[in-house]
N, C-alpha and C positions, 0 to 999 in steps of 0.2 A: 477473489484472486484475480485481477484484472491485466496483469502484465506478465504473461510467462517467457516469452523469448522474443526479445525487442529486435525490431527491424534495424534500427539504428546501425548496429555494428554488424550488419550482415548475417545476424543470427535468425534460423527460419523459423517462421510460424509453422507450427507441424502439422497442421490442417487448417486450410482454408474454408471458412463458413460459406454456404451455400448463398448466404445473402452478401458475399464480399462483392463490392464494387456497385451494390445498391444502394446502401447509403452509410454513411461514416457512424462511429458508435456513438459520438456525442449527439449528434442530431437524432439518430433512433433513440436515444435514451428521453431526449426531449419529447418525442412524440410519444412514446410511452408513457411518460410522465402526465402529458397532457390528455391521454386517455383514462390513464388510472388514479389521479390524483383530483381528489374535488373539496379536499379542506376537510377540516374536523374541529370539533370542539377540544375534543380529548388528545390531539396531537398538536404539541408546541412546535415541533419542527419537522417538517416534512421531507421530500425529496429534494436533492442537492447537497447535503453532507455525508459524512461517513456514515451517520447512522439517523433514524428517526428518533425523537423524544417526546415522550408522552408526560402527560401532567403527573406530577410526582417524582419527576426526574429519571424514570426508565427509559432506557437507551435499547434500542433494538437494531441490528443488523445481520445481512446475510451475506454468505459468500459462497460462489460455486466453483468448484473445480473437475475438469473435464479430462480424461484419458486423453492423450495424444495432442491436447491444447495446452494444459497447465501441467501435466508431469507425465512422465515415461517411466515404465517398470523396468525398463533396461538401462535406467539411470538412478533409479530410486527403488528403494524397497517400499512394500506395501505401508509398514508402518510409519515409513517417513514420508508417504504421500498423505496419509491421514494427518500425520502432526502438521505437514505444511498446510493444508486446507483450514484446520482449525486455527492454526496461529494466524493465518491471513483474514480470517474473520475476526479473531481477537483484537488484531493490529486497529480495525475500524473503531473498536470501543476507546484503545489507547489514544486515539485520534480526538475522539469527543471528550477526552477527560473522565471517562466512565470506569469504574471498579467493576469487573466481569463478576457475574452471580451465577450464570448457567449458560450450557450450549444445549441446543438441540442437533442431532446429527443423522441425516439421510442418506442412504446409500441406495444407487442403481447399480448392479454387478452380475455377472454370470454367477450361476448356481455353485458356487465355489464358497463352502463356509468357512476355511481357513483363509481364503483371502479377505472375507468380510470382517472376520473376527483380527486381523492383522491391521486392517484399516481403522477398526475402532479402537483399537490398543492407542495407534498413534494419536487419534482424536483425543481419547481421555488423557494419554500424557500431556499434552498442549492445555486441556483443561486443568490438569493437576498443577501445572508449572504456575498458574494464576489463580488457584484455588475456586475454579468453578467447574462443578460436577457436569456430566453428560445426563440431562434430564428427561430425555426422551429422543424421537425422530422417527424415521418411517423406513422402511426397507424395499426395494422393488427387484424383479428379475430385469436384467439388461443383457442382450445378446452382444453388448459393447456398443460403445465405450464405457468404462466404467466412470460412474459420476458421483462425486461427494460435495453434498452441500451441506454447510453449517450454520446455522442461526445462533446469534449469540444475544446475552440479554445482560446488560448493565445498570449502573446507576450513579447518577451525580447530580449536584445542586447547581451547578455552573457549566453547561455543556460548552465545550471550544467547539466554534464553527469555523466555515472558510471565510466566511463575510467580515470578518473584524478589523483587517489590517488597515492601518490609516497611514499616510504621508509621513515618512520619519521614523518609521518603526524598523528595527534591525529584523533581518533574516536570519533563522537559525536551524542547524541542522543535527540531528544526535547521530552517534556511531560515525560508521563510515560505510562509503558508497561503491557499489561496482564488484562486491564479491560474488555476488549469486549471478551476474553476468558474466562474470569470469568462467565461473563453471559450466555455463550453458556454452559458452564460447569454445570451451575445449570440449566438450561433449560432440558439438557439431562437428568440430575439426576430427573427429575419431579419436580424441586422447582423452585422457583421464586425468580430471582437474587436479588441481592441489588439495591437500586435506583442509584447508583454510576456505578455499573456493567452494570446495561440496559442501563444507559443514553450513556456511551462508546459506546454501542453496535450500538445503534439506531441513536446516533448523533455524528459522527466522527468529530474530530476536525479540524479546519481550519488553515493550517500553510502556507497559501498564503504569509501574511507578510514576514514570515521568510523566505521562499524560495526567494521571490524577493530581500529582503535585503542582503541574502547570494550571490546571484547573483550580483546586483548592487554594492557592495562593494569588490568583487572578493575574499572574504573570505573562500569559500568553494572550494576545488579541484575535489571534486567527491559527487555525491548524489543519493538516491534512497528512495522512500516512504515504508514505513514498511506495507505490506498487507499479506505477505504469512508466516510471523514470522521471528523474528529478525535474526536468523541464516542462514535460506534460502535466505533473501535478503541480508543480508551481502555477503554471498558467490556469488551472481550475480555480486555486486560491485568490490569484491576482483578478481574473474577471469576476469572481464572486465577491471581492471587497472593493472593486472598483480602483485600483491601484495598479502602478507597474512595480515589478520586483525586480531589482538589479542583482543580478548573482554575480560573483568575481570568482572566475574558474580557478585563479590562483589560490583561494582559500578552501577548496574543496577539500574534504578529509577523504582521501582515497584508499579503499581496503586493500591491503596486501594481496588478496585473491584477485584484485582485478588485474595483476600484472603490469601497473604503470597505465595502463589505457583509461584517459580521461574520459573517453567518450562511454565508457561502462558505467562511469560516475553519474554522469550526464543523462542518460537515456537507457542502461541498462535494465532497469526495472527490478522488481522483487525484493527490494532491500528491506522494505517494512521498516524502515526508519520513520522519524517524525520530521516534518519540515513546519516550523512555526514562526509566527512573528510576534515582537515584544518592543514596548516602547524602551527607547535607551536608558530610561532610568532604571530599567529592571535588569539591564546587563551585569550588574555585580550578583544580586541574587542567582540569576539563571546560573553564572559561571559557579558558584557556590553549591547549588542544586546537583551539577554534574558531579561535583567531587563527592557530594554525599550520595549519592545513587550509583558512583562510580561507572557513570553513563558519558563519554565525550560529548559534549556539547559546542559547537562552532558556529560563530558568526559569519556568514557566508555573502551578506549583503546588505541592503537596503530598500525600503518600500519608498515610491516616490510619485509624483502625479503623472498619469499615464494610464497605461494599460499593458497587459501581457507581460512577457518577461524579456528582459534584457541582459544579455550577456556581455561581462568583460572578459576577455580572452586574456590569454598569457600574456600579451603584450598592452593589456590594458585599454584595447581598443572596444568601443561599444558596437554591439552588433543584436539585432532581433535575434532572440534565441529561437533555432529552429523547431519546429513542432513535432519533434522525436518523441519515442515512446510507443507503447502499444496500443492498437486499435483494433478491436475485434473485427470489425467489419470495413476496414479500408480494403481496396483492390490491392491485387498482389503488387509489389514494388511501389506503392503509394504511402509515403513517410507521414503525411501530412495528415 
């Protein structure tokens, strides 16, 4: 879970890391990968995508949720916090086109059995939604904050990666954007979010069926799940693929929970929808797939020569998309 409360819309980060200002998240990840990754004959896809892929098509991913950074118990119930943590991890499998097989759930919490049980029930419910059992985990005492770490295991014959987009591919997004950010905006203003916005925050959508179908049918050339905000995650995909992604703001499917705020769709984060690219020849089949799965699939742009993300504003003017979205280690007030 990478983007709890995005700075783009003035939403507060709940707790600044002691590393804030020392190194931005992307650069720190690169440094950590350089220390930890040495390659392996058994690992087909290593760091840099939504999950690692082992020989045989096994896909592994993990996601960490920290109280005060990713969730607050005065905003969400413990069961909801557990569900969100597991759903965020499972979203990585959907982005890889992998069918979930199992979860491992680790908790660090005060010595409160009722709290731990409630968190675990939420994790189990997210696993039940995709048919994946909680097969193990770990438990540790923490004086605070509560920490939820969910590792997920899935399988695919044809993993979707971030690096396959090519010039001329269409850019698509599933579902609607900005609803979860709308909930955070309301809570941050001391207000209660709408039922729709709150639901989008506490119960992220399951796009497993979509990811698996895109993989199985060979429809998508690249994919990523939207956790840090559309523009930031689109930039990850663009850089990995070596193309520019042109996104038409007028086409973005805005969630009713966003209250009409386009910036929440661009950078609110926590949507856990899929952003993917596909050849123009696949557009008809993708539209049909959306109808079969009852998942709205919207073409929002095009891949072209260049790099990074270009935004077509509501007037049709091209501008480099601001590097908005969430960075755990950015200095306070730094949105880049």
